[in-house]
C-alpha positions in Angstrom: 0.0 0.0 0.0 1.4 3.4 -1.0 2.0 5.8 1.8 0.1 9.1 1.6 2.4 12.1 0.8 3.5 14.0 3.9 1.7 17.4 4.3 3.6 20.5 5.3 2.2 23.7 6.8 3.2 27.3 6.8 5.6 28.6 9.5 4.4 31.7 11.2 5.1 32.9 14.8 7.3 29.8 15.3 4.2 27.6 14.7 3.0 25.3 11.9 0.0 27.0 10.5 -2.6 25.8 8.0 -3.2 28.2 5.0 -6.4 30.2 5.1 -7.6 28.4 2.0 -6.8 25.0 3.3 -5.3 24.2 -0.1 -2.1 22.4 -0.9 0.4 21.9 -3.7 2.1 18.6 -4.8 5.8 18.2 -4.3 7.4 16.2 -7.2 10.6 14.2 -7.0 12.6 15.2 -10.1 14.4 11.9 -10.1 11.2 9.8 -10.8 8.4 12.4 -11.5 6.4 11.1 -8.5 4.5 13.2 -5.9 6.0 12.5 -2.4 4.8 15.5 -0.3 2.3 18.3 -0.2 3.0 21.9 0.8 0.6 24.6 2.0 -0.7 26.8 -0.8 -0.4 30.2 1.0 -1.8 33.4 -0.5 -2.5 37.0 0.4 -4.2 36.4 3.7 -1.4 34.2 4.9 1.2 36.7 3.8 -0.6 39.4 5.7 -0.6 37.2 8.8 3.1 36.6 8.4 3.8 40.4 8.0 1.8 41.2 11.1 3.7 38.6 13.0 7.0 40.0 11.8 5.9 43.6 12.7 5.1 42.5 16.3 8.5 40.8 16.6 10.3 43.9 15.3 8.6 46.9 16.9 6.3 45.4 19.5 2.9 46.1 17.8 0.3 44.1 19.6 -0.1 42.8 23.2 1.7 39.4 23.0 4.5 38.9 25.5 7.0 38.2 22.7 6.1 41.4 20.8 9.2 43.4 19.9 11.7 40.9 21.3 13.8 40.8 18.1 13.6 44.5 17.4 14.8 45.2 21.0 17.5 42.6 21.0 21.1 44.0 21.0 23.5 43.0 18.3 25.5 40.6 20.5 22.3 38.7 21.4 21.3 38.4 17.7 24.8 37.0 17.0 24.4 34.4 19.7 21.1 33.2 18.3 22.7 32.9 14.8 25.6 31.0 16.2 23.3 28.5 17.8 21.4 28.2 14.6 24.6 27.6 12.7 25.5 24.8 15.1 22.0 23.2 14.7 22.2 23.3 10.9 25.7 21.7 11.0 24.4 18.9 13.3 21.5 18.3 10.9 23.6 18.5 7.8 22.8 15.0 6.5 19.0 15.3 7.1 18.9 18.7 5.4 21.0 17.5 2.5 18.8 14.4 2.0 15.6 16.6 2.0 17.0 19.1 -0.4 18.5 16.5 -2.7 15.2 14.8 -3.2 13.3 18.1 -3.4 15.6 19.6 -6.1 17.2 16.6 -7.8 20.7 17.7 -7.1 23.2 15.0 -6.2 23.6 14.4 -2.4 27.2 15.6 -2.3 26.1 19.0 -3.7 23.1 19.2 -1.3 25.5 18.4 1.6 27.8 21.2 0.4 24.8 23.6 0.5 24.0 22.6 4.1 27.6 23.3 5.1 27.4 26.7 3.3 24.1 27.6 5.1 25.8 27.0 8.4 28.7 29.1 7.3 26.4 32.0 6.4 24.8 31.9 9.8 28.3 31.7 11.4 29.6 34.6 9.4 26.6 36.9 10.1 26.6 35.9 13.7 30.1 37.2 14.0 29.3 40.3 12.0 26.1 41.3 13.9 27.8 43.5 16.5 30.4 44.9 14.0 28.0 46.9 11.9 29.3 50.3 12.8 28.4 53.9 11.9 30.9 56.7 11.4 31.7 60.2 12.7 32.0 62.9 10.1 34.3 65.9 10.5 32.1 68.9 10.1 31.9 72.6 11.0 33.0 73.9 14.4 30.3 73.4 17.0 28.8 70.3 15.5 29.3 66.6 16.0 27.9 64.5 13.1 27.5 60.8 13.2 25.8 58.1 11.1 23.8 55.1 12.4 22.9 51.9 10.5 19.4 50.9 11.4 17.4 47.9 10.2 14.7 48.5 7.7 12.1 46.7 9.8 10.2 43.9 8.1 12.0 42.4 5.1 10.6 40.2 2.4 12.7 37.4 0.8 11.7 35.5 -2.3 13.9 32.5 -2.6 14.4 30.5 -5.8 14.4 26.7 -6.2 18.0 26.1 -7.4 19.9 26.8 -4.1 17.2 27.1 -1.4 19.5 26.7 1.6 22.4 28.8 0.3 20.3 31.7 -0.9 18.2 31.7 2.3 21.5 31.9 4.3 22.9 34.8 2.4 19.7 36.8 2.4 17.8 35.9 5.6 21.0 35.5 7.7 22.2 39.0 6.8 18.7 40.5 7.4 18.3 39.0 10.8 21.9 39.9 11.8 21.1 43.5 11.0 18.0 43.4 13.2 15.2 42.9 10.8 12.3 40.5 11.1 11.7 38.4 8.0 8.9 37.0 5.8 10.1 34.4 3.4 8.4 33.1 0.3 10.3 30.0 -0.9 9.9 28.6 -4.4 7.1 26.1 -4.7 9.4 23.7 -6.5 11.8 23.5 -3.5 11.0 24.6 0.0 11.1 21.5 2.2 14.6 22.1 3.5 13.8 25.7 4.5 10.7 24.6 6.5 13.1 22.4 8.6 15.7 25.2 8.8 13.0 27.6 10.1 12.1 25.1 12.9 15.8 24.9 13.8 15.8 28.7 14.0 13.1 28.6 16.6 15.1 26.0 18.5 18.1 28.3 18.4 16.1 31.1 20.0 14.5 33.2 17.3 11.4 34.7 19.0 8.0 34.2 17.4 7.6 36.4 14.3 11.2 37.0 13.7 11.1 34.5 10.9 8.0 33.4 8.9 7.7 31.2 5.9 4.7 31.3 3.5 4.9 28.6 0.9 2.8 28.8 -2.3 2.7 29.9 -5.9 4.7 32.9 -7.0 1.7 34.5 -8.7 -0.2 34.3 -5.4 2.0 34.3 -2.3 5.0 35.9 -4.0 3.0 38.7 -5.6 1.2 39.4 -2.3 4.5 39.7 -0.5 5.9 42.1 -3.1 2.8 44.3 -3.0 2.4 44.3 0.8 2.6 47.8 2.2 4.0 46.4 5.5 7.2 45.2 3.9 10.2 47.6 4.2 12.7 45.9 1.9 12.6 43.0 -0.6 15.3 40.6 -1.6 14.5 38.6 -4.8 16.6 36.0 -6.7 15.1 34.7 -9.9 14.4 35.5 -13.5 14.7 39.0 -15.0 11.0 39.1 -16.0 9.8 38.1 -12.5 12.3 40.5 -11.0 10.9 43.3 -13.0 7.4 42.5 -11.7 8.6 42.3 -8.1 10.3 45.7 -8.4 7.2 47.3 -10.0 5.0 45.9 -7.3 7.3 47.1 -4.5 7.6 50.5 -6.1 3.9 51.1 -5.4 4.8 51.6 -1.8 8.3 52.9 -2.3 9.9 49.7 -1.0 13.6 49.2 -1.9 14.6 46.0 -3.7 17.7 43.9 -4.1 17.5 41.9 -7.4 19.8 39.0 -8.4 18.5 38.0 -11.8 20.9 35.4 -13.3 23.5 35.7 -16.0 25.2 34.4 -19.2 28.6 34.3 -17.6 31.7 33.9 -19.8 35.1 32.3 -19.1 37.9 33.6 -21.2 40.7 31.2 -22.0 43.9 32.7 -23.4 46.7 30.7 -25.1 49.1 31.3 -22.1 46.6 29.8 -19.6 47.3 26.7 -17.6 44.8 24.7 -19.7 45.0 21.6 -17.5 44.1 23.6 -14.4 41.3 25.3 -16.3 39.6 22.2 -17.8 37.9 20.8 -14.6 36.8 24.3 -13.6 35.3 25.0 -17.0 33.3 21.8 -16.8 32.3 22.1 -13.2 31.1 25.6 -13.6 28.3 24.5 -16.0 27.6 21.0 -14.7 27.2 21.9 -11.0 23.5 21.7 -10.1 22.8 20.6 -13.7 23.6 24.1 -14.9 20.8 25.5 -12.8 23.0 28.2 -11.3 22.7 32.0 -11.8 26.5 32.3 -11.9 27.0 29.2 -14.1 29.9 29.6 -16.6 27.6 29.0 -19.5 29.9 30.5 -22.2 33.6 29.6 -22.8 35.5 32.0 -25.1 38.8 30.5 -26.4 41.7 32.2 -28.1 41.8 31.1 -31.7 45.3 29.6 -31.7 44.4 27.1 -28.9 40.7 26.8 -29.7 40.7 23.3 -31.3 42.9 21.9 -28.7 40.7 23.2 -25.8 37.5 22.1 -27.5 39.0 18.6 -28.0 40.0 18.3 -24.3 36.6 19.6 -23.2 34.8 17.2 -25.4 36.7 14.3 -23.8 35.5 15.4 -20.4 31.9 16.1 -21.4 31.6 12.6 -23.0 32.5 11.1 -19.6 29.9 13.0 -17.6 26.9 11.0 -16.2 23.5 12.2 -15.2 21.3 10.1 -13.0 19.0 10.0 -9.9 19.9 12.4 -7.1 20.6 9.5 -4.6 23.2 8.0 -7.1 25.4 11.0 -6.4 26.7 11.2 -10.0 28.1 14.3 -11.9 24.6 15.8 -12.1 21.1 14.9 -11.2 17.8 15.7 -13.0 16.5 19.2 -13.8 14.2 20.5 -11.1 10.8 20.2 -12.9 9.2 19.1 -16.2 8.8 22.8 -17.1 12.5 23.4 -16.7 13.4 20.2 -18.6 11.2 21.3 -21.5 12.8 24.7 -21.5 16.3 23.2 -21.9 15.1 20.7 -24.5 13.6 23.6 -26.5 16.9 25.4 -26.5 18.7 22.3 -27.7 16.1 21.6 -30.4 16.7 25.2 -31.7 20.5 24.5 -31.7 20.0 21.3 -33.7 17.7 22.9 -36.2 20.0 25.8 -36.5 22.9 23.6 -37.4 25.1 24.3 -34.3 27.8 21.8 -33.8 27.3 19.4 -30.9 31.0 18.8 -30.0 30.2 16.4 -27.2 27.5 15.1 -25.0 27.4 13.1 -21.7 25.1 10.3 -20.9 22.0 9.6 -18.8 22.7 6.4 -16.9 20.6 3.4 -18.0 18.9 2.9 -14.6 17.6 6.4 -14.4 13.8 6.3 -14.1 12.2 7.3 -17.4 9.8 9.6 -15.7 12.7 11.7 -14.3 13.7 15.1 -15.8 17.2 14.1 -17.1 19.3 16.1 -19.5 22.9 15.0 -20.4 25.5 17.8 -20.5 26.1 19.2 -23.9 29.1 21.1 -25.4 28.2 23.3 -28.4 31.1 24.6 -30.5 31.4 27.6 -32.7 28.3 29.3 -31.4 27.8 32.6 -33.1 27.9 35.4 -30.5 24.5 36.8 -31.6 22.8 33.4 -31.4 20.1 32.9 -28.8 22.1 30.2 -27.1 25.0 32.6 -26.6 22.7 35.4 -25.4 20.1 33.9 -23.2 20.2 32.1 -19.9 19.4 28.4 -20.6 19.6 27.3 -16.9 20.7 23.8 -17.9 24.0 21.8 -18.5 24.7 23.4 -21.9 28.1 25.1 -22.5 28.3 27.4 -25.6 31.9 27.8 -27.0 33.1 30.6 -29.2 36.6 31.7 -30.4 38.3 35.1 -30.2 41.3 36.7 -31.9 42.7 39.1 -29.4 42.0 40.9 -26.1 39.7 43.5 -27.6 37.7 40.8 -29.3 37.5 38.7 -26.2 36.2 41.6 -24.1 33.7 42.6 -26.7 32.3 39.0 -26.8 32.3 38.7 -23.0 30.4 42.0 -22.6 28.2 41.3 -25.6 25.1 40.1 -23.7 22.6 42.0 -21.6 23.8 40.2 -18.5 26.8 41.0 -16.2 27.0 38.7 -13.2 30.3 36.8 -13.2 33.2 36.4 -15.5 36.2 34.1 -15.4 39.7 34.9 -16.9 42.4 32.3 -17.6 45.8 33.8 -18.3 49.3 33.8 -16.8 49.9 37.4 -17.9 49.7 39.6 -14.8 49.2 42.9 -16.7 46.4 41.3 -18.8 44.7 39.9 -15.6 44.4 43.4 -14.1 43.6 45.1 -17.5 40.8 42.8 -18.4 39.4 42.5 -14.8 38.7 46.2 -15.1 37.2 46.0 -18.6 34.9 43.0 -18.0 31.3 44.1 -17.2 30.4 41.8 -14.3 29.8 42.0 -10.6 32.5 39.4 -9.9 35.6 38.6 -11.9 37.6 35.5 -11.1 41.2 35.1 -12.4 42.5 31.6 -12.8 39.6 30.2 -10.8 35.9 30.4 -10.9 33.7 31.0 -7.8 36.5 31.0 -5.2 34.8 28.1 -3.4 31.6 29.9 -2.8 33.1 32.8 -0.7 30.5 33.7 1.9 32.6 36.8 2.5 32.6 38.0 -1.2 30.0 40.6 -2.3 27.8 39.1 -5.0 25.5 40.7 -7.5 25.3 41.9 -11.1 24.8 44.8 -13.5 22.4 45.1 -16.4 19.9 42.3 -16.8 21.7 40.5 -13.9 20.1 42.9 -11.4 21.3 45.4 -8.8 22.3 45.5 -5.2 24.7 43.2 -3.5 24.4 40.1 -1.3 27.0 38.2 0.8 29.8 39.7 2.9 29.4 43.0 4.7 27.7 44.5 1.7 24.6 42.5 2.5 24.5 43.9 6.0 24.6 47.4 4.5 21.8 46.6 2.1 19.6 45.4 5.0 20.0 48.7 6.9 19.1 52.3 6.3 21.8 55.0 7.0 20.7 57.7 9.3 22.7 61.0 9.8 22.6 62.7 13.2 23.9 66.2 13.5 24.3 67.6 17.0 25.0 71.3 17.5 26.6 72.0 20.9 28.2 75.4 20.6 
């Protein structure tokens, strides 16, 4: 007899709460296409309840004994809570990784790394909470002028499905450390790990209302959060089109927004590069999480004189890649949903009908369930720079390769898309490293590496279609505060 799917509730005021509608949404395992859980289908009424709970936790509105506890907590106290939360996450690493692996389809090793990163985010922001300082400003005689960094109040967080734990950590961890109370809308395709993380937050000492999760559809719960007049700041990670709608909704009540909207990130390989060192990084940057990564290195630009050699070496590696069920812990798992699978397939069909050269392709293992959403990694060679596959974010394990003639040509190609999130540069020439790092239009530039191992401390965000604002590091703390200037006249 089949077991009924487990049902999950909203998380508001540190309690499991049923949605006002009583409705739910199915949770599908990408590895086999089967429903294995149900999540609450939250909507506007539930978002409003969560915002009111957060407001009580922040400024004490209401009569509950816990009202205002988080807003009145000093920075060191907030840091201690985050430290305990980090320890709890670390102790539950395997459980969280197992949940996220099944929910998203990513291999267990990648999900485990995400759980470790989540603990690290909480650890980092725990240590930073009481180090968010203002300044004194030299001014005219008779005045003392100082600045204060104050939390916005109630912050909204719309979290995508590709890295639920990591993006929760870099967004919510920073907001709570700065003193805000949070309302989170996770992606309907992947939110189970975050419901467990929220429970761990309550165990760590977050007071009721400091953190609230409303699961549901983006068009319902997400839109309600973006439009809510009780939200003082919104952090959104997702597609450019949805990001635009979030910003427009928030603008109706003059709410500031941080947007991280993806990319078409290039890696530039010059003839003097250490090719052997670059190869595993070039492959890993597009295969990780089945290419469903905002900062995926989805384009490789290769100097003409070494182009054929590099393509040949990449082809060997791509041919050896294996996709399969998340629990098999192979090079990559399935795509997160049927919708995402079809999107990637449509891009590849266009590449095939357009005559693009498929230089290599990995394999889907034979025992992968046929109902799963599997796409083998693909290497496309000689992709014209203006082609859709070189311009648009595919969000799948597809690497588009092109060649360049010289530095100027390389920079023009690298900067030749509407995006500007991350860029990689492979060369031993020190002058070129600095010269091109300045010329590349991207929020992050990595020289002879890509991603720097995640780098919780490294500010992250883009330009152009990749969005605006910065997350991670101290810049995230600044984003989750408002700067106040105080001028005292004493003479």
